[in-house]
C-alpha positions as CSV (number, residue, x, y, z in Angstrom):
1,X,145.8,175.4,52.8
2,X,144.4,175.5,56.3
3,X,141.6,177.8,55.1
4,X,140.9,175.4,52.3
5,X,140.7,172.4,54.7
6,X,138.4,174.4,57.0
7,X,136.1,175.2,54.1
8,X,136.1,171.5,53.0
9,X,135.3,170.4,56.5
10,X,132.4,172.8,56.8
11,X,131.1,171.7,53.4
12,X,131.3,168.1,54.5
13,X,129.5,168.8,57.8
14,X,126.9,170.7,55.9
15,X,126.3,167.8,53.5
16,X,126.1,165.4,56.4
17,X,123.5,167.6,58.1
18,X,121.5,167.8,54.9
19,X,121.6,164.1,54.5
20,X,120.4,163.6,58.1
21,X,117.6,166.2,57.5
22,X,116.5,164.5,54.3
23,X,116.4,161.1,56.1
24,X,114.4,162.6,58.9
25,X,111.9,164.1,56.4
26,X,111.5,160.8,54.6
27,X,108.0,159.5,55.2
28,X,107.4,155.8,55.9
29,X,104.4,153.8,54.8
30,X,103.3,150.3,55.9
31,X,101.3,148.2,53.5
32,X,99.5,144.9,54.3
33,X,98.6,142.5,51.6
34,X,97.6,138.8,51.9
35,X,99.5,136.0,50.2
36,X,98.4,135.4,46.6
37,X,101.4,133.5,45.2
38,X,100.8,129.7,45.7
39,X,102.7,128.4,42.7
40,X,105.5,126.0,43.4
41,X,107.3,126.6,40.1
42,X,111.0,127.4,40.4
43,X,110.6,130.6,38.5
44,X,107.6,131.8,40.6
45,X,108.3,135.2,42.2
46,X,107.2,135.5,45.9
47,X,104.6,138.1,47.0
48,X,107.2,139.8,49.1
49,X,109.7,140.1,46.2
50,X,107.1,141.2,43.8
51,X,105.7,144.1,46.0
52,X,109.2,145.2,47.1
53,X,110.2,145.5,43.5
54,X,107.0,147.3,42.6
55,X,107.5,149.9,45.2
56,X,111.1,150.7,44.3
57,X,110.0,153.3,41.7
58,X,107.4,154.7,44.1
59,X,109.9,155.2,46.9
60,X,112.4,156.9,44.6
61,X,109.7,159.3,43.1
62,X,108.2,160.2,46.5
63,X,111.4,160.1,48.7
64,X,109.7,157.6,51.1
65,X,110.1,154.1,52.4
66,X,107.4,151.5,51.9
67,X,107.3,148.5,54.2
68,X,105.2,145.7,52.7
69,X,104.0,142.9,55.0
70,X,102.6,139.7,53.4
71,X,100.1,137.9,55.8
72,X,98.6,134.4,55.3
73,X,94.9,134.1,54.5
74,X,94.2,131.9,57.6
75,X,94.7,134.8,60.0
76,X,94.4,137.8,57.7
77,X,90.8,138.9,58.4
78,X,91.1,139.0,62.1
79,X,94.6,140.4,62.0
80,X,94.0,143.4,59.9
81,X,90.7,144.2,61.7
82,X,92.4,144.1,65.1
83,X,95.3,146.2,63.8
84,X,93.1,148.9,62.5
85,X,91.4,149.2,65.9
86,X,94.9,149.7,67.5
87,X,97.5,152.3,67.0
88,X,99.9,150.0,65.2
89,X,97.8,149.3,62.2
90,X,99.1,149.6,58.6
91,X,98.7,152.8,56.5
92,X,97.5,151.0,53.4
93,X,95.6,147.8,53.8
94,X,94.0,145.1,51.6
95,X,90.4,144.7,52.9
96,X,88.2,141.6,52.8
97,X,85.1,142.3,54.9
98,X,84.5,146.0,55.2
99,X,81.2,146.3,57.1
100,X,82.7,146.7,60.6
101,X,85.5,148.9,59.4
102,X,83.0,151.3,57.8
103,X,80.7,151.1,60.8
104,X,83.5,152.0,63.2
105,X,84.8,154.7,60.9
106,X,88.3,153.2,60.7
107,X,88.9,154.0,57.0
108,X,89.9,157.3,55.4
109,X,87.4,159.0,53.1
110,X,89.0,159.0,49.7
111,X,86.9,161.5,47.7
112,X,88.8,164.6,48.8
113,X,92.1,163.2,47.6
114,X,91.0,161.8,44.2
115,X,90.1,163.5,40.9
116,X,87.0,162.7,39.0
117,X,89.2,161.0,36.4
118,X,90.7,158.7,39.1
119,X,87.3,157.8,40.4
120,X,85.9,157.1,36.9
121,X,88.8,154.8,36.2
122,X,87.7,152.4,38.9
123,X,85.1,150.0,37.3
124,X,83.3,149.2,40.6
125,X,83.6,152.6,42.2
126,X,79.8,152.8,42.6
127,X,79.9,149.7,44.8
128,X,82.3,151.3,47.3
129,X,80.7,151.9,50.8
130,X,80.6,155.4,52.2
131,X,81.4,156.9,55.6
132,X,79.0,159.2,57.5
133,X,80.3,162.2,55.4
134,X,79.3,160.4,52.2
135,X,82.9,159.7,51.1
136,X,83.9,156.4,49.5
137,X,86.3,154.6,51.7
138,X,87.7,151.7,49.5
139,X,88.9,151.0,46.0
140,X,86.8,147.8,45.1
141,X,88.4,144.9,43.3
142,X,86.7,142.3,41.1
143,X,87.8,139.0,42.6
144,X,86.4,137.0,39.8
145,X,83.5,134.6,39.5
146,X,83.3,131.2,41.0
147,X,83.5,129.3,37.7
148,X,82.5,125.8,36.6
149,X,84.9,123.3,35.1
150,X,83.8,120.2,33.1
151,X,85.9,117.1,32.3
152,X,84.7,116.6,28.8
153,X,86.4,113.2,28.4
154,X,84.8,111.8,31.5
155,X,81.4,113.0,30.4
156,X,81.8,111.2,27.1
157,X,83.1,108.1,28.8
158,X,79.7,108.0,30.6
159,X,77.9,108.0,27.2
160,X,76.8,111.6,27.5
161,X,77.2,114.1,24.7
162,X,77.5,117.0,27.2
163,X,76.9,117.7,30.8
164,X,73.5,119.2,31.3
165,X,73.5,122.2,33.6
166,X,69.8,122.4,34.8
167,X,69.7,121.3,38.4
168,X,67.6,118.1,38.1
169,X,69.2,117.0,34.8
170,X,72.6,117.7,36.3
171,X,71.9,115.4,39.2
172,X,70.8,112.6,36.9
173,X,73.9,113.0,34.7
174,X,76.2,112.9,37.8
175,X,74.6,109.6,38.9
176,X,75.1,108.2,35.3
177,X,78.8,109.3,35.4
178,X,79.3,107.5,38.7
179,X,77.5,104.4,37.5
180,X,79.3,104.2,34.1
181,X,82.8,105.3,35.1
182,X,83.1,104.6,38.8
183,X,84.2,108.3,39.2
184,X,82.5,111.2,40.9
185,X,80.1,113.4,39.0
186,X,80.6,116.4,41.3
187,X,82.5,117.4,44.5
188,X,82.1,120.4,46.7
189,X,84.2,122.1,49.3
190,X,82.0,121.7,52.4
191,X,85.1,120.7,54.4
192,X,86.5,124.2,54.1
193,X,87.8,125.6,57.4
194,X,85.3,128.6,57.4
195,X,81.8,129.2,56.3
196,X,82.9,132.0,54.1
197,X,85.2,129.7,52.2
198,X,82.6,127.0,51.9
199,X,79.6,129.2,50.9
200,X,81.4,131.2,48.3
201,X,81.5,128.1,46.1
202,X,78.9,125.7,47.5
203,X,75.9,127.8,48.5
204,X,75.8,131.4,47.3
205,X,75.9,130.4,43.5
206,X,72.9,128.2,44.0
207,X,71.1,130.9,46.0
208,X,71.6,133.3,43.1
209,X,70.5,130.6,40.6
210,X,67.3,130.3,42.6
211,X,66.7,134.0,42.3
212,X,67.8,135.0,45.8
213,X,68.9,138.4,47.1
214,X,71.0,138.6,50.2
215,X,69.6,141.8,51.6
216,X,65.8,142.4,51.9
217,X,64.0,145.7,51.2
218,X,65.1,147.0,54.6
219,X,68.8,146.4,53.8
220,X,69.0,143.5,56.3
221,X,70.3,140.0,55.5
222,X,67.5,137.4,55.1
223,X,67.8,134.0,53.3
224,X,64.8,132.4,54.9
225,X,62.7,132.8,51.8
226,X,61.7,130.8,48.7
227,X,65.0,131.1,47.0
228,X,66.9,130.0,50.2
229,X,64.6,127.0,50.5
230,X,65.2,125.9,46.9
231,X,68.9,126.3,47.2
232,X,69.1,124.2,50.5
233,X,66.7,121.6,49.1
234,X,69.0,121.3,46.0
235,X,72.0,120.7,48.3
236,X,70.1,118.1,50.2
237,X,69.1,116.3,47.0
238,X,72.8,116.3,45.8
239,X,73.8,114.7,49.1
240,X,70.8,112.2,49.3
241,X,71.3,111.1,45.7
242,X,75.0,110.4,46.4
243,X,76.2,112.9,43.9
244,X,79.0,114.0,46.3
245,X,80.2,111.5,48.8
246,X,80.5,111.2,52.6
247,X,84.0,112.6,52.5
248,X,83.1,116.2,51.8
249,X,86.3,117.8,50.6
250,X,88.0,121.1,50.8
251,X,88.3,123.2,47.6
252,X,92.0,122.2,47.2
253,X,91.1,118.5,47.4
254,X,88.3,118.8,44.8
255,X,90.7,120.7,42.5
256,X,93.3,118.0,42.9
257,X,90.8,115.3,42.1
258,X,89.6,117.2,39.0
259,X,93.2,117.6,37.9
260,X,93.7,113.8,38.2
261,X,90.6,113.0,36.2
262,X,88.6,111.7,39.1
263,X,85.6,114.0,38.9
264,X,83.5,115.4,36.1
265,X,82.5,118.8,37.5
266,X,83.7,121.3,40.1
267,X,83.2,124.9,41.0
268,X,86.5,126.7,41.7
269,X,88.1,130.1,41.4
270,X,89.1,131.2,38.0
271,X,92.8,130.6,38.3
272,X,92.7,126.9,38.7
273,X,92.3,125.7,35.1
274,X,95.3,127.6,33.7
275,X,97.7,126.2,36.2
276,X,96.5,122.8,37.3
277,X,94.5,121.0,34.6
278,X,97.2,120.2,32.1
279,X,96.4,116.5,31.9
280,X,92.6,116.8,31.6
281,X,90.4,117.6,28.6
282,X,88.3,120.3,30.1
283,X,86.2,123.4,29.4
284,X,84.7,126.3,31.4
285,X,81.0,126.5,32.0
286,X,79.6,129.7,33.6
287,X,77.4,128.0,36.2
288,X,74.7,125.5,36.7
289,X,71.1,126.6,35.8
290,X,68.6,126.9,38.6
291,X,64.9,127.9,38.7
292,X,65.9,131.5,38.0
293,X,68.6,130.7,35.5
294,X,72.4,131.1,35.6
295,X,74.0,132.6,38.6
296,X,77.6,132.9,39.8
297,X,79.2,134.6,42.8
298,X,81.9,137.2,42.7
299,X,83.4,139.2,45.5
300,X,84.7,142.7,46.0
301,X,87.8,142.7,48.2
302,X,89.5,146.1,48.1
303,X,92.3,148.4,49.1
304,X,91.8,151.1,51.7
305,X,93.7,153.7,53.8
306,X,93.8,153.6,57.6
307,X,92.0,156.8,58.9
308,X,94.8,157.1,61.5
309,X,97.1,158.3,58.7
310,X,95.5,161.7,59.3
311,X,97.1,161.7,62.8
312,X,100.3,160.3,61.4
313,X,100.6,163.1,58.8
314,X,101.0,160.7,55.8
315,X,97.4,160.5,54.6
316,X,98.1,162.1,51.2
317,X,101.1,159.8,50.6
318,X,99.1,156.8,51.6
319,X,96.3,157.6,49.1
320,X,98.9,158.1,46.5
321,X,100.3,154.6,47.3
322,X,96.8,153.2,47.2
323,X,96.2,154.5,43.7
324,X,99.6,153.3,42.6
325,X,98.9,149.8,43.8
326,X,95.5,149.7,42.0
327,X,96.8,151.3,38.8
328,X,96.4,149.3,35.6
329,X,100.2,149.0,35.1
330,X,100.8,147.5,38.6
331,X,97.8,145.3,38.5
332,X,98.6,144.0,35.1
333,X,102.0,142.9,36.4
334,X,100.3,141.4,39.5
335,X,97.8,139.5,37.4
336,X,100.4,138.2,35.0
337,X,103.1,137.2,37.5
338,X,101.3,136.4,40.8
339,X,97.5,135.8,40.5
340,X,95.0,136.4,37.8
341,X,91.9,138.5,38.6
342,X,89.7,140.4,36.2
343,X,90.6,144.0,35.5
344,X,89.0,146.4,38.0
345,X,90.2,149.7,36.4
346,X,89.7,151.0,32.9
347,X,93.4,151.4,32.3
348,X,94.1,147.6,32.8
349,X,94.9,145.6,29.6
350,X,96.1,142.2,30.7
351,X,93.8,139.3,29.7
352,X,95.1,135.9,30.7
353,X,92.5,133.6,29.1
354,X,90.3,134.5,26.1
355,X,88.1,131.4,26.7
356,X,87.4,132.4,30.2
357,X,86.8,136.0,29.2
358,X,84.3,134.9,26.6
359,X,82.3,132.7,29.1
360,X,82.1,135.4,31.7
361,X,81.4,138.2,29.3
362,X,78.4,136.3,28.0
363,X,76.8,136.2,31.4
364,X,77.7,139.5,33.0
365,X,74.0,140.0,34.1
366,X,74.2,136.7,36.1
367,X,77.3,137.7,38.2
368,X,76.3,138.7,41.7
369,X,78.2,140.2,44.6
370,X,77.8,138.8,48.1
371,X,76.7,142.0,50.0
372,X,78.5,143.0,53.2
373,X,76.4,142.9,56.4
374,X,76.8,142.9,60.1
375,X,78.5,139.8,61.6
376,X,78.8,138.3,58.1
377,X,81.6,135.9,59.0
378,X,79.8,134.4,62.0
379,X,76.5,134.2,59.9
380,X,78.3,132.2,57.3
381,X,80.0,129.9,59.8
382,X,76.5,129.3,61.4
383,X,74.9,128.5,58.0
384,X,77.8,126.2,57.0
385,X,77.4,124.3,60.3
386,X,73.6,124.0,59.9
387,X,73.9,122.7,56.3
388,X,76.4,120.1,57.4
389,X,74.0,119.1,60.2
390,X,71.4,118.7,57.5
391,X,73.7,116.4,55.5
392,X,73.9,114.2,58.6
393,X,70.2,114.0,58.9
394,X,69.7,116.2,61.9
395,X,68.0,119.2,60.3
396,X,65.5,119.7,57.5
397,X,66.1,122.4,54.9
398,X,63.4,124.5,56.5
399,X,65.1,124.2,59.9
400,X,68.5,125.1,58.4
401,X,67.1,128.5,57.3
402,X,65.0,129.1,60.4
403,X,67.7,128.2,62.9
404,X,70.3,130.2,61.0
405,X,68.2,133.4,60.9
406,X,67.0,133.0,64.5
407,X,70.6,132.6,65.8
408,X,71.7,135.5,63.7
409,X,69.0,137.9,64.9
410,X,69.1,136.9,68.5
411,X,72.8,136.2,69.1
412,X,75.0,137.8,66.4
413,X,73.8,141.3,65.8
414,X,73.1,144.4,68.0
415,X,69.4,144.8,68.5
């Protein structure tokens, strides 16, 4: 009996030691993702609960622990950049602006870890920036176009059969809508807290509609050109003609006013109509039509792996988590339960809105990406401030462009 108890005790101690060893061998990953769930519905799942649930299967399969941190958009850009500069940064990170991260070589080169099949599955793989070794360092996402929304009933109330989309005709129609209905023809988000937020809806689309390219033949940002002047002159005319009022609103305010039937046309992200406009007779339009035709802005946020995972010894697991996050199965769940974005891998299948899909599919050649460049955020803040100065009568369109580019070249970038 004593011998039996002794054997049992040894076995118990051995199991305990094995459990401790397994626990010590278990790798840990930290993943940073910004908040995307803004629904106030009772059945809405939070970002945290969604991602914690998503990673349950991954943790079990890979004998690891994944700690997901959800960070608000207001501080996200500066927070993740600073964290990657320091030793405490996440292993896998959602990336907004990637220029400085690539320049400082803070992201892991992905090519050695991925098969050709995995690379081919990413629809925008060719747009991913490369490190000095020629390795792609992000998995690009399609963040979706800035789409136009029209209140059809308000347009009819003004005696118009439809809302014309050509710039000059659009301005005249907006004036008619205001005169006949007492409501706004158009509102923009110039009150946004950052230049990036304002320009993505209220400048870059018009710049593309005027035929503009962000980078010149030398790969440097330059908007002081014919297209830039046309776009800024259009904005000034919108303001001078009273098409959008003195109380320049944030995107959220313009969306709320559209949902309440107070405005005929807005530009907003592609999630708004499906969740907010239940009491309005509305339809999608791809964009206004400028001198060069249709043009809409899209963006390519992305997921990446911190290069410091090489030192931490968990680079391979981090890349595996990266590809798990961006897989069609996980992203289809994300797009259906949290926030809708267009598919960015070939194995995605979820389509939220056939009408939206039809409108964007008809204009794929008029969807443009805002290129990454040095000091982009500060550049956009400067341009926003100068355009607002123009609205107040302090700058001409020509001065907006000249002063923005002069400040950028002399104050914002390394010479």
